C-alpha positions, 0 to 999 in steps of 0.5 A: 945774498948779494955783495955791495961796496959802500963808499962814504965818510964819517965824522971824526972830529968837529970839522974832520971827516974820514973816508971809508969803503966797505964791502957788505953782503945784504939782500938789497941797498936798504940792508946795506944802509942799515948794516953800514949805520949799525957797524960804524955806529957801534965801532966808532960811537957815531950817530946816523947823522954823523955817517954819510953814504955817498955811493952803494955799488953792487958787485959781481962775485969775482969783484969781491975782495973781502973774504968774509963777504966772498964766503957769504955770497958764495964767490970764488976764493 
């Protein structure tokens, strides 16, 4: 598993968008995209068209801030 940081926004109203930055552990960028759509969609009751992913960046083990992702990837604590 690798660590990734996804940056984007999701729809919160008719004309408003909320920015987000989420760290995810996945095998590749396709897995990150699926995880973001799944998590934000279920958490905020959004459709995939209401979620924008602007950037997906691979992280080194020492750059990971989320402790759960850090544990999955096997980085230092």
